N, CA, C and O atoms as a CHARMM CRD file, in Angstrom:
* protein
*
  280
    1    1 MET  N    -76.71400  12.76500 -24.47600 PROA 1      0.00000
    2    1 MET  CA   -76.44000  13.25700 -25.80700 PROA 1      0.00000
    3    1 MET  C    -75.79100  12.15800 -26.62300 PROA 1      0.00000
    4    1 MET  O    -74.90300  11.45100 -26.14500 PROA 1      0.00000
    5    2 ASN  N    -76.23200  12.02500 -27.82700 PROA 2      0.00000
    6    2 ASN  CA   -75.69600  11.03800 -28.74700 PROA 2      0.00000
    7    2 ASN  C    -74.50400  11.66100 -29.48800 PROA 2      0.00000
    8    2 ASN  O    -74.68400  12.53100 -30.34000 PROA 2      0.00000
    9    3 TRP  N    -73.28500  11.20900 -29.15700 PROA 3      0.00000
   10    3 TRP  CA   -72.07800  11.82300 -29.70000 PROA 3      0.00000
   11    3 TRP  C    -71.95300  11.62100 -31.20600 PROA 3      0.00000
   12    3 TRP  O    -71.46700  12.51100 -31.90300 PROA 3      0.00000
   13    4 SER  N    -72.37100  10.49500 -31.71000 PROA 4      0.00000
   14    4 SER  CA   -72.24800  10.27900 -33.15600 PROA 4      0.00000
   15    4 SER  C    -73.16900  11.22600 -33.92000 PROA 4      0.00000
   16    4 SER  O    -72.85400  11.61900 -35.04300 PROA 4      0.00000
   17    5 ARG  N    -74.27900  11.58800 -33.33800 PROA 5      0.00000
   18    5 ARG  CA   -75.19500  12.52200 -34.00000 PROA 5      0.00000
   19    5 ARG  C    -74.64200  13.94900 -33.98100 PROA 5      0.00000
   20    5 ARG  O    -74.87500  14.72500 -34.90700 PROA 5      0.00000
   21    6 LEU  N    -73.90800  14.28600 -32.91500 PROA 6      0.00000
   22    6 LEU  CA   -73.34200  15.62700 -32.80800 PROA 6      0.00000
   23    6 LEU  C    -72.41000  15.93100 -33.96900 PROA 6      0.00000
   24    6 LEU  O    -72.46400  17.02700 -34.52700 PROA 6      0.00000
   25    7 PHE  N    -71.56800  15.00000 -34.34100 PROA 7      0.00000
   26    7 PHE  CA   -70.56800  15.26300 -35.36600 PROA 7      0.00000
   27    7 PHE  C    -71.05400  14.96800 -36.78400 PROA 7      0.00000
   28    7 PHE  O    -70.26700  15.04100 -37.72800 PROA 7      0.00000
   29    8 ARG  N    -72.30800  14.64300 -36.94500 PROA 8      0.00000
   30    8 ARG  CA   -72.86800  14.54100 -38.29500 PROA 8      0.00000
   31    8 ARG  C    -73.04000  15.92000 -38.89900 PROA 8      0.00000
   32    8 ARG  O    -72.95100  16.09000 -40.11400 PROA 8      0.00000
   33    9 SER  N    -73.28600  16.90000 -38.04800 PROA 9      0.00000
   34    9 SER  CA   -73.45400  18.26900 -38.51000 PROA 9      0.00000
   35    9 SER  C    -72.16500  19.04800 -38.25800 PROA 9      0.00000
   36    9 SER  O    -71.66200  19.08300 -37.13500 PROA 9      0.00000
   37   10 ARG  N    -71.64200  19.66000 -39.29300 PROA 10     0.00000
   38   10 ARG  CA   -70.41900  20.45300 -39.16600 PROA 10     0.00000
   39   10 ARG  C    -70.63800  21.63100 -38.22300 PROA 10     0.00000
   40   10 ARG  O    -69.75900  21.96000 -37.42600 PROA 10     0.00000
   41   11 TRP  N    -71.79900  22.26300 -38.30800 PROA 11     0.00000
   42   11 TRP  CA   -72.07500  23.42300 -37.45700 PROA 11     0.00000
   43   11 TRP  C    -72.20700  23.02000 -35.99200 PROA 11     0.00000
   44   11 TRP  O    -71.72900  23.72800 -35.10500 PROA 11     0.00000
   45   12 ALA  N    -72.85200  21.89000 -35.73800 PROA 12     0.00000
   46   12 ALA  CA   -72.97400  21.42400 -34.35500 PROA 12     0.00000
   47   12 ALA  C    -71.59400  21.11100 -33.77900 PROA 12     0.00000
   48   12 ALA  O    -71.32200  21.39800 -32.61400 PROA 12     0.00000
   49   13 ALA  N    -70.73400  20.52600 -34.59500 PROA 13     0.00000
   50   13 ALA  CA   -69.37900  20.22200 -34.14100 PROA 13     0.00000
   51   13 ALA  C    -68.59400  21.49900 -33.87400 PROA 13     0.00000
   52   13 ALA  O    -67.83100  21.56400 -32.91000 PROA 13     0.00000
   53   14 LEU  N    -68.77100  22.51000 -34.71000 PROA 14     0.00000
   54   14 LEU  CA   -68.08400  23.78500 -34.48500 PROA 14     0.00000
   55   14 LEU  C    -68.58000  24.47000 -33.21800 PROA 14     0.00000
   56   14 LEU  O    -67.78100  25.02600 -32.46300 PROA 14     0.00000
   57   15 TRP  N    -69.88400  24.43600 -32.97600 PROA 15     0.00000
   58   15 TRP  CA   -70.42000  25.02500 -31.73800 PROA 15     0.00000
   59   15 TRP  C    -69.90700  24.27100 -30.51400 PROA 15     0.00000
   60   15 TRP  O    -69.57100  24.88400 -29.50100 PROA 15     0.00000
   61   16 TRP  N    -69.84700  22.94900 -30.60600 PROA 16     0.00000
   62   16 TRP  CA   -69.34100  22.14700 -29.50300 PROA 16     0.00000
   63   16 TRP  C    -67.86800  22.46800 -29.24100 PROA 16     0.00000
   64   16 TRP  O    -67.46800  22.64200 -28.08900 PROA 16     0.00000
   65   17 ALA  N    -67.06100  22.54800 -30.30100 PROA 17     0.00000
   66   17 ALA  CA   -65.63700  22.86400 -30.14800 PROA 17     0.00000
   67   17 ALA  C    -65.45500  24.26800 -29.59000 PROA 17     0.00000
   68   17 ALA  O    -64.57200  24.49700 -28.76400 PROA 17     0.00000
   69   18 GLY  N    -66.27800  25.20400 -30.03200 PROA 18     0.00000
   70   18 GLY  CA   -66.20600  26.55700 -29.48300 PROA 18     0.00000
   71   18 GLY  C    -66.52900  26.57300 -28.00400 PROA 18     0.00000
   72   18 GLY  O    -65.90100  27.30400 -27.23900 PROA 18     0.00000
   73   19 GLY  N    -67.50400  25.77200 -27.59100 PROA 19     0.00000
   74   19 GLY  CA   -67.83300  25.67700 -26.17300 PROA 19     0.00000
   75   19 GLY  C    -66.69200  25.10100 -25.35400 PROA 19     0.00000
   76   19 GLY  O    -66.42600  25.55400 -24.24100 PROA 19     0.00000
   77   20 VAL  N    -66.01400  24.09500 -25.91300 PROA 20     0.00000
   78   20 VAL  CA   -64.86500  23.51300 -25.22800 PROA 20     0.00000
   79   20 VAL  C    -63.75800  24.55000 -25.08400 PROA 20     0.00000
   80   20 VAL  O    -63.15300  24.66400 -24.01800 PROA 20     0.00000
   81   21 LEU  N    -63.48900  25.30300 -26.14100 PROA 21     0.00000
   82   21 LEU  CA   -62.45600  26.33900 -26.08100 PROA 21     0.00000
   83   21 LEU  C    -62.82200  27.44400 -25.09900 PROA 21     0.00000
   84   21 LEU  O    -61.96900  27.92200 -24.35100 PROA 21     0.00000
   85   22 LEU  N    -64.07800  27.84700 -25.09900 PROA 22     0.00000
   86   22 LEU  CA   -64.52700  28.87300 -24.15700 PROA 22     0.00000
   87   22 LEU  C    -64.38700  28.38600 -22.72100 PROA 22     0.00000
   88   22 LEU  O    -63.95800  29.13900 -21.84600 PROA 22     0.00000
   89   23 PHE  N    -64.74500  27.13800 -22.47900 PROA 23     0.00000
   90   23 PHE  CA   -64.59700  26.57000 -21.14500 PROA 23     0.00000
   91   23 PHE  C    -63.12300  26.53100 -20.73100 PROA 23     0.00000
   92   23 PHE  O    -62.79200  26.86900 -19.59400 PROA 23     0.00000
   93   24 ALA  N    -62.24000  26.12300 -21.64300 PROA 24     0.00000
   94   24 ALA  CA   -60.81000  26.07300 -21.33200 PROA 24     0.00000
   95   24 ALA  C    -60.26400  27.46300 -21.04400 PROA 24     0.00000
   96   24 ALA  O    -59.46900  27.63400 -20.11900 PROA 24     0.00000
   97   25 TYR  N    -60.67300  28.44800 -21.81300 PROA 25     0.00000
   98   25 TYR  CA   -60.23400  29.82400 -21.57600 PROA 25     0.00000
   99   25 TYR  C    -60.72500  30.31500 -20.22000 PROA 25     0.00000
  100   25 TYR  O    -59.98500  30.96700 -19.48200 PROA 25     0.00000
  101   26 ASP  N    -61.97100  29.99900 -19.89700 PROA 26     0.00000
  102   26 ASP  CA   -62.54600  30.43600 -18.63200 PROA 26     0.00000
  103   26 ASP  C    -61.82000  29.80300 -17.45000 PROA 26     0.00000
  104   26 ASP  O    -61.55600  30.47500 -16.45300 PROA 26     0.00000
  105   27 VAL  N    -61.49700  28.52100 -17.55500 PROA 27     0.00000
  106   27 VAL  CA   -60.80700  27.83800 -16.46800 PROA 27     0.00000
  107   27 VAL  C    -59.37800  28.35700 -16.34000 PROA 27     0.00000
  108   27 VAL  O    -58.89200  28.56000 -15.22700 PROA 27     0.00000
  109   28 ALA  N    -58.70500  28.57100 -17.45800 PROA 28     0.00000
  110   28 ALA  CA   -57.31400  29.01900 -17.41400 PROA 28     0.00000
  111   28 ALA  C    -57.19200  30.44100 -16.90600 PROA 28     0.00000
  112   28 ALA  O    -56.19000  30.78000 -16.27600 PROA 28     0.00000
  113   29 SER  N    -58.17400  31.27600 -17.16000 PROA 29     0.00000
  114   29 SER  CA   -58.08400  32.66400 -16.71900 PROA 29     0.00000
  115   29 SER  C    -58.74600  32.88100 -15.37000 PROA 29     0.00000
  116   29 SER  O    -58.86700  34.02500 -14.93100 PROA 29     0.00000
  117   30 ALA  N    -59.18200  31.81700 -14.69300 PROA 30     0.00000
  118   30 ALA  CA   -59.88600  31.96300 -13.42300 PROA 30     0.00000
  119   30 ALA  C    -58.94400  32.22800 -12.25100 PROA 30     0.00000
  120   30 ALA  O    -59.40800  32.58200 -11.16600 PROA 30     0.00000
  121   31 ALA  N    -57.63400  32.06700 -12.44100 PROA 31     0.00000
  122   31 ALA  CA   -56.69500  32.30200 -11.34300 PROA 31     0.00000
  123   31 ALA  C    -56.71000  33.78300 -10.96900 PROA 31     0.00000
  124   31 ALA  O    -56.55800  34.64900 -11.83000 PROA 31     0.00000
  125   32 PRO  N    -56.89200  34.06600  -9.68600 PROA 32     0.00000
  126   32 PRO  CA   -56.93300  35.46500  -9.27400 PROA 32     0.00000
  127   32 PRO  C    -55.56400  36.12700  -9.42900 PROA 32     0.00000
  128   32 PRO  O    -54.53100  35.45900  -9.37000 PROA 32     0.00000
  129   33 ASP  N    -55.56800  37.41500  -9.62200 PROA 33     0.00000
  130   33 ASP  CA   -54.33200  38.16900  -9.74600 PROA 33     0.00000
  131   33 ASP  C    -53.63200  38.18400  -8.39600 PROA 33     0.00000
  132   33 ASP  O    -54.21900  38.57500  -7.38700 PROA 33     0.00000
  133   34 ALA  N    -52.38900  37.76100  -8.38200 PROA 34     0.00000
  134   34 ALA  CA   -51.65500  37.69800  -7.12400 PROA 34     0.00000
  135   34 ALA  C    -51.29600  39.08100  -6.61500 PROA 34     0.00000
  136   34 ALA  O    -51.06500  39.25600  -5.41900 PROA 34     0.00000
  137   35 GLY  N    -51.24500  40.06000  -7.49300 PROA 35     0.00000
  138   35 GLY  CA   -50.89700  41.41200  -7.06300 PROA 35     0.00000
  139   35 GLY  C    -49.40800  41.55300  -6.84700 PROA 35     0.00000
  140   35 GLY  O    -48.63100  40.65600  -7.17400 PROA 35     0.00000
  141   36 PRO  N    -49.01500  42.68400  -6.29300 PROA 36     0.00000
  142   36 PRO  CA   -47.58700  42.90900  -6.07100 PROA 36     0.00000
  143   36 PRO  C    -47.05700  42.00700  -4.95800 PROA 36     0.00000
  144   36 PRO  O    -47.80300  41.63600  -4.05300 PROA 36     0.00000
  145   37 PRO  N    -45.77900  41.65500  -5.02100 PROA 37     0.00000
  146   37 PRO  CA   -45.21600  40.80300  -3.97800 PROA 37     0.00000
  147   37 PRO  C    -45.21000  41.51200  -2.63000 PROA 37     0.00000
  148   37 PRO  O    -45.05600  42.73100  -2.55400 PROA 37     0.00000
  149   38 THR  N    -45.37800  40.73700  -1.58100 PROA 38     0.00000
  150   38 THR  CA   -45.37100  41.29900  -0.23900 PROA 38     0.00000
  151   38 THR  C    -43.94700  41.39300   0.27100 PROA 38     0.00000
  152   38 THR  O    -43.01500  40.92400  -0.38300 PROA 38     0.00000
  153   39 ALA  N    -43.77700  41.99300   1.42700 PROA 39     0.00000
  154   39 ALA  CA   -42.43900  42.20100   1.97600 PROA 39     0.00000
  155   39 ALA  C    -41.74000  40.88000   2.26800 PROA 39     0.00000
  156   39 ALA  O    -40.51300  40.81500   2.18800 PROA 39     0.00000
  157   40 GLY  N    -42.47900  39.82100   2.60500 PROA 40     0.00000
  158   40 GLY  CA   -41.87600  38.54800   2.94300 PROA 40     0.00000
  159   40 GLY  C    -41.71000  37.60800   1.77200 PROA 40     0.00000
  160   40 GLY  O    -41.29900  36.46300   1.95600 PROA 40     0.00000
  161   41 ALA  N    -42.02000  38.06100   0.57600 PROA 41     0.00000
  162   41 ALA  CA   -41.95200  37.17800  -0.59100 PROA 41     0.00000
  163   41 ALA  C    -40.50600  36.87900  -0.95300 PROA 41     0.00000
  164   41 ALA  O    -39.62100  37.71800  -0.78500 PROA 41     0.00000
  165   42 VAL  N    -40.28200  35.66700  -1.45400 PROA 42     0.00000
  166   42 VAL  CA   -38.94300  35.24800  -1.86100 PROA 42     0.00000
  167   42 VAL  C    -38.89700  35.26200  -3.37900 PROA 42     0.00000
  168   42 VAL  O    -39.81900  34.77500  -4.03400 PROA 42     0.00000
  169   43 SER  N    -37.84000  35.81000  -3.93900 PROA 43     0.00000
  170   43 SER  CA   -37.71200  35.85300  -5.39600 PROA 43     0.00000
  171   43 SER  C    -37.06000  34.57300  -5.90000 PROA 43     0.00000
  172   43 SER  O    -36.58100  33.76300  -5.10600 PROA 43     0.00000
  173   44 ASN  N    -37.03900  34.39000  -7.19500 PROA 44     0.00000
  174   44 ASN  CA   -36.42300  33.21500  -7.79600 PROA 44     0.00000
  175   44 ASN  C    -34.90600  33.26700  -7.78200 PROA 44     0.00000
  176   44 ASN  O    -34.25200  32.26600  -8.07200 PROA 44     0.00000
  177   45 SER  N    -34.35100  34.38900  -7.45900 PROA 45     0.00000
  178   45 SER  CA   -32.90000  34.51000  -7.49800 PROA 45     0.00000
  179   45 SER  C    -32.24400  33.95200  -6.24300 PROA 45     0.00000
  180   45 SER  O    -31.01600  33.92000  -6.16400 PROA 45     0.00000
  181   46 GLY  N    -33.02000  33.51300  -5.26600 PROA 46     0.00000
  182   46 GLY  CA   -32.46700  33.00500  -4.01400 PROA 46     0.00000
  183   46 GLY  C    -32.03000  31.56400  -4.11300 PROA 46     0.00000
  184   46 GLY  O    -31.94500  30.99800  -5.20300 PROA 46     0.00000
  185   47 MET  N    -31.75300  30.97500  -2.96400 PROA 47     0.00000
  186   47 MET  CA   -31.30300  29.59700  -2.88500 PROA 47     0.00000
  187   47 MET  C    -32.46200  28.64300  -3.17300 PROA 47     0.00000
  188   47 MET  O    -33.61000  28.92500  -2.83000 PROA 47     0.00000
  189   48 VAL  N    -32.15100  27.52200  -3.80300 PROA 48     0.00000
  190   48 VAL  CA   -33.16400  26.51700  -4.10100 PROA 48     0.00000
  191   48 VAL  C    -33.51400  25.79500  -2.81000 PROA 48     0.00000
  192   48 VAL  O    -32.63600  25.40100  -2.04300 PROA 48     0.00000
  193   49 THR  N    -34.83300  25.62500  -2.58100 PROA 49     0.00000
  194   49 THR  CA   -35.28600  24.94400  -1.37100 PROA 49     0.00000
  195   49 THR  C    -36.20800  23.79300  -1.75200 PROA 49     0.00000
  196   49 THR  O    -36.75100  23.74600  -2.85500 PROA 49     0.00000
  197   50 ASP  N    -36.37000  22.86400  -0.80600 PROA 50     0.00000
  198   50 ASP  CA   -37.31600  21.77300  -1.03400 PROA 50     0.00000
  199   50 ASP  C    -38.68100  22.19300  -0.51900 PROA 50     0.00000
  200   50 ASP  O    -38.88300  23.35300  -0.16000 PROA 50     0.00000
  201   51 VAL  N    -39.62200  21.25200  -0.48000 PROA 51     0.00000
  202   51 VAL  CA   -40.99400  21.57300  -0.10900 PROA 51     0.00000
  203   51 VAL  C    -41.10100  22.01300   1.35400 PROA 51     0.00000
  204   51 VAL  O    -42.03800  22.72700   1.71300 PROA 51     0.00000
  205   52 THR  N    -40.17200  21.60300   2.18900 PROA 52     0.00000
  206   52 THR  CA   -40.20600  22.00200   3.60100 PROA 52     0.00000
  207   52 THR  C    -39.54600  23.34900   3.82900 PROA 52     0.00000
  208   52 THR  O    -39.64300  23.90400   4.92400 PROA 52     0.00000
  209   53 GLY  N    -38.88200  23.88200   2.82600 PROA 53     0.00000
  210   53 GLY  CA   -38.20100  25.16400   2.95200 PROA 53     0.00000
  211   53 GLY  C    -36.72700  25.02800   3.26700 PROA 53     0.00000
  212   53 GLY  O    -36.01700  26.03000   3.34900 PROA 53     0.00000
  213   54 ALA  N    -36.25400  23.80000   3.44400 PROA 54     0.00000
  214   54 ALA  CA   -34.83800  23.58000   3.72800 PROA 54     0.00000
  215   54 ALA  C    -34.04100  23.70700   2.43600 PROA 54     0.00000
  216   54 ALA  O    -34.50300  23.28000   1.37800 PROA 54     0.00000
  217   55 PRO  N    -32.84600  24.29200   2.51400 PROA 55     0.00000
  218   55 PRO  CA   -32.04200  24.43900   1.29400 PROA 55     0.00000
  219   55 PRO  C    -31.61400  23.08400   0.73500 PROA 55     0.00000
  220   55 PRO  O    -31.34600  22.14600   1.48600 PROA 55     0.00000
  221   56 VAL  N    -31.55500  22.99600  -0.58400 PROA 56     0.00000
  222   56 VAL  CA   -31.15200  21.77300  -1.27100 PROA 56     0.00000
  223   56 VAL  C    -29.66000  21.84500  -1.53100 PROA 56     0.00000
  224   56 VAL  O    -29.15400  22.86200  -2.00500 PROA 56     0.00000
  225   57 ASN  N    -28.94700  20.75100  -1.21700 PROA 57     0.00000
  226   57 ASN  CA   -27.50100  20.72000  -1.46200 PROA 57     0.00000
  227   57 ASN  C    -27.17100  19.63200  -2.47300 PROA 57     0.00000
  228   57 ASN  O    -28.06400  18.92500  -2.94100 PROA 57     0.00000
  229   58 GLU  N    -25.90400  19.49700  -2.80700 PROA 58     0.00000
  230   58 GLU  CA   -25.46800  18.53300  -3.82900 PROA 58     0.00000
  231   58 GLU  C    -25.73900  17.09400  -3.40600 PROA 58     0.00000
  232   58 GLU  O    -26.04500  16.25600  -4.25400 PROA 58     0.00000
  233   59 ALA  N    -25.63300  16.78900  -2.11300 PROA 59     0.00000
  234   59 ALA  CA   -25.87800  15.42500  -1.64200 PROA 59     0.00000
  235   59 ALA  C    -27.34700  15.04400  -1.84900 PROA 59     0.00000
  236   59 ALA  O    -27.64900  13.89900  -2.18600 PROA 59     0.00000
  237   60 ASP  N    -28.26000  15.99800  -1.64900 PROA 60     0.00000
  238   60 ASP  CA   -29.67500  15.73400  -1.88300 PROA 60     0.00000
  239   60 ASP  C    -29.93400  15.42000  -3.34500 PROA 60     0.00000
  240   60 ASP  O    -30.67200  14.48800  -3.66500 PROA 60     0.00000
  241   61 VAL  N    -29.33100  16.19300  -4.22800 PROA 61     0.00000
  242   61 VAL  CA   -29.51700  15.99200  -5.66500 PROA 61     0.00000
  243   61 VAL  C    -28.92800  14.65100  -6.08800 PROA 61     0.00000
  244   61 VAL  O    -29.53800  13.93000  -6.87800 PROA 61     0.00000
  245   62 ALA  N    -27.74100  14.30600  -5.56600 PROA 62     0.00000
  246   62 ALA  CA   -27.10600  13.03400  -5.90700 PROA 62     0.00000
  247   62 ALA  C    -27.96700  11.86500  -5.41400 PROA 62     0.00000
  248   62 ALA  O    -28.11600  10.87400  -6.12800 PROA 62     0.00000
  249   63 GLY  N    -28.52500  11.96100  -4.23200 PROA 63     0.00000
  250   63 GLY  CA   -29.40300  10.91700  -3.71400 PROA 63     0.00000
  251   63 GLY  C    -30.65200  10.75100  -4.55400 PROA 63     0.00000
  252   63 GLY  O    -31.09800   9.63000  -4.79800 PROA 63     0.00000
  253   64 LEU  N    -31.21500  11.85500  -4.99400 PROA 64     0.00000
  254   64 LEU  CA   -32.40000  11.79600  -5.83800 PROA 64     0.00000
  255   64 LEU  C    -32.08600  11.15700  -7.19200 PROA 64     0.00000
  256   64 LEU  O    -32.85500  10.32800  -7.68100 PROA 64     0.00000
  257   65 LEU  N    -30.96900  11.53800  -7.79300 PROA 65     0.00000
  258   65 LEU  CA   -30.57700  10.94600  -9.07100 PROA 65     0.00000
  259   65 LEU  C    -30.29100   9.45700  -8.92400 PROA 65     0.00000
  260   65 LEU  O    -30.61300   8.66800  -9.81200 PROA 65     0.00000
  261   66 ASN  N    -29.68300   9.07400  -7.79800 PROA 66     0.00000
  262   66 ASN  CA   -29.38000   7.66900  -7.56100 PROA 66     0.00000
  263   66 ASN  C    -30.67200   6.86900  -7.39800 PROA 66     0.00000
  264   66 ASN  O    -30.77700   5.75400  -7.90900 PROA 66     0.00000
  265   67 ALA  N    -31.65800   7.43200  -6.68900 PROA 67     0.00000
  266   67 ALA  CA   -32.93800   6.75200  -6.50500 PROA 67     0.00000
  267   67 ALA  C    -33.69700   6.64900  -7.81100 PROA 67     0.00000
  268   67 ALA  O    -34.36900   5.64800  -8.05700 PROA 67     0.00000
  269   68 ALA  N    -33.60200   7.66600  -8.65100 PROA 68     0.00000
  270   68 ALA  CA   -34.30000   7.65400  -9.93100 PROA 68     0.00000
  271   68 ALA  C    -33.67400   6.65400 -10.89600 PROA 68     0.00000
  272   68 ALA  O    -34.37400   6.08600 -11.73500 PROA 68     0.00000
  273   69 ALA  N    -32.37100   6.43300 -10.79000 PROA 69     0.00000
  274   69 ALA  CA   -31.69100   5.52100 -11.68100 PROA 69     0.00000
  275   69 ALA  C    -31.93700   4.06300 -11.28800 PROA 69     0.00000
  276   69 ALA  O    -31.77100   3.16800 -12.11700 PROA 69     0.00000
  277   70 SER  N    -32.32200   3.81500 -10.05900 PROA 70     0.00000
  278   70 SER  CA   -32.55400   2.43000  -9.58700 PROA 70     0.00000
  279   70 SER  C    -33.82900   1.86000 -10.09800 PROA 70     0.00000
  280   70 SER  O    -34.16000   0.71500  -9.79200 PROA 70     0.00000
């Protein structure tokens, strides 16, 4: 497709932009519904954990800030 030719026509550009928006809406709404939380689900009100599930403490945060500042 010749991109410079597409935007010579206002209507072609509007159809193209509409297609982009429709595609973005379709991709954004494609996430399946998680449904109700299960019995083992953890809420946001609990303790902060890292990716391994271990609780994060002040020393971890201080080390991360120190590494980021270097």
